[in-house]
N, C-alpha and C positions, 0 to 999 in steps of 0.2 A: 504494500500500500504506500503510495507516494504522497505523504502529507506535506513534504517540503520543509520540514522542521517546525511547522506551526504547532503540531501536536506536542513536540518536545518542549517548546516554549510555553505552551499552556500547562503542561504537567509541572514544569519548573515554577511557574507563577503560582499554581495551586499549592505546591510544597512550601514556597516562601510565605504564603498567606496563612499557613497553619500555625505560625509561631504565636506564642502567648503574648498578649499585650497587657500592659498595666492600665487599669481603668483610670480615667481622669478623676473620678470621685475618690478612688483610693489614694491618688497623689495628693489631692486636697486634704484628705483626712490625715495623712502623714506629715503634712507641711507644718513645720514649727516656726513660729514667728519670733524673730530675734528681738529681745527687749533692749539691747544695748546699741541698736542701730539708730543713729541720729544724723541728720543732715544739717551741716552748718556752713555758712559762707563767711569768710573772713573779710571780704571786701564789701563795702556798702556803697550804694550809688546815691548821688544827690538828686533832688527833684529836677534840677536843670538838666542833668544827664538823661534822666528818664523822659523828660519832655523832648529832648533832642532825638532820642531813639524813637519815640512815638511818631514824631513828625517825619523822620526819615522813612519809617515803615509805611506811613500813610502815603507819602509821595511815591514810593516804589510801587505800592498797590495801585495808585491812580495811573501810573505809567503802564503797568501790566494790563490793567483793564482797558485803557485806551488802545494799546497795541492789539489786544484780543478783539476789540470791537472793530477796528479797522480791517484786520485780517478776515474776520467773519463776514463783514459787509462785502469785501472784495470777492470772497468765495461764493457768497450768495448771489451776487450779480453775475458771476461767471456761470454758475449752475443755471440760473434763470435764462441766460443767453443761450446756453447749450440746449436746454430743454425746449425753448421757444423758437429758436431761429435756425438751428442746425438741422439739416435734413439727413436722415439716416438711410 
């Protein structure tokens, strides 16, 4: 019978899928939360620095939105042109 190797691949796949898996619920049950874990930051930022960061992010987002709007509009115009005026 010439299966072309597909049967062998199927059997191998079935053998690999037989392995035992640890349940996610068992992982969560065995999870121990550390009590000594603390996050601390040694550097503090001033309100002026925070304001500068906020303004920079807002300007970057505006530029990204403007670029996306221009590209989307151009693509929409091209699609409308292709659908309406090009004969297939």
